[in-house]
C-alpha positions in Angstrom: 0.2 0.0 0.2 2.6 2.3 0.6 3.2 2.8 -3.2 -0.3 4.8 -3.6 0.8 7.0 -0.7 2.2 9.5 -3.4 -1.0 8.9 -5.6 -3.4 11.3 -6.5 -7.0 10.8 -6.1 -9.7 12.0 -9.5 -13.8 12.5 -9.1 -14.3 11.2 -12.6 -12.7 10.2 -15.8 -12.7 14.5 -16.9 -10.8 15.0 -14.1 -8.2 12.4 -14.7 -7.5 13.7 -18.6 -7.0 17.0 -17.1 -4.5 15.6 -14.8 -2.7 13.5 -17.8 -2.4 17.2 -19.8 -1.1 19.2 -16.9 1.3 16.4 -16.1 2.1 17.2 -20.0 2.1 20.5 -20.0 4.9 20.4 -16.9 6.6 17.9 -18.8 6.5 15.2 -16.1 8.2 12.2 -17.4 6.2 10.0 -15.5 2.3 10.1 -14.7 1.9 9.5 -11.2 -0.5 6.9 -9.9 -3.9 8.3 -10.3 -7.5 6.3 -8.5 -10.9 7.7 -10.1 -13.5 7.9 -7.2 -16.8 10.1 -7.1 -16.0 12.4 -4.2 -19.9 12.4 -4.1 -20.0 8.8 -2.0 -20.3 9.4 1.4 -17.7 7.2 3.5 -17.5 3.7 3.7 -19.8 2.1 6.5 -18.0 -0.7 8.0 -19.4 -3.2 9.9 -18.4 -3.9 13.3 -17.3 -7.5 12.8 -14.7 -6.4 10.0 -13.3 -3.3 12.7 -9.8 -3.8 14.5 -10.6 -4.9 17.5 -10.9 -2.2 20.1 -7.5 -3.0 22.1 -5.6 -2.6 19.0 -5.0 0.9 16.7 -5.8 -0.4 13.4 -4.4 2.9 10.3 -8.3 4.2 10.3 -7.3 5.2 13.9 -4.5 7.6 13.3 -5.0 9.2 10.5 -6.4 12.8 9.9 -7.1 15.4 7.6 -6.5 18.8 7.4 -9.6 19.1 4.6 -12.5 17.8 6.5 -14.8 17.6 3.4 -12.0 15.6 1.5 -11.1 13.1 4.1 -14.1 10.6 3.4 -12.2 10.3 -0.5 -9.1 9.4 1.1 -11.0 7.2 4.0 -12.7 5.2 1.3 -9.8 4.5 -1.2 -8.3 3.1 1.8 -10.7 1.2 2.7 -11.0 0.1 -1.4 -7.5 -0.9 -1.1 -7.6 -3.0 1.4 -10.6 -5.1 0.3 -9.2 -5.6 -2.8 -6.2 -7.1 -1.5 -8.2 -9.2 0.7 -10.2 -10.2 -2.0 -8.2 -13.5 -3.1 -8.3 -14.6 0.4 -11.6 -13.8 1.4 -12.7 -15.8 -1.3 -11.1 -19.2 0.0 -12.6 -19.1 3.2 -15.6 -21.0 3.8 -19.3 -18.5 3.3 -20.1 -18.7 7.1 -16.6 -17.4 7.6 -17.0 -14.4 6.2 
């Protein structure tokens, strides 16, 4: 996940194209990693059974954002990345354990 910490999040494909155009204008040698995620989606609600036990600290417990209007976008990206990387492992569990 560390490689994602220097990536950009844009609202839609139009914003992605605009970012690519700006990167070309300033002659960036390599386009940064970009994730497209609607800023209109509210923060994901994580079921309690999937939350970190109370005696442990999770990434979500320590992250703060100076822009409170955009914090949910970053949190959603993190949840999506973690859930995406866990997908294959979850597929191997019996349904009752999910």
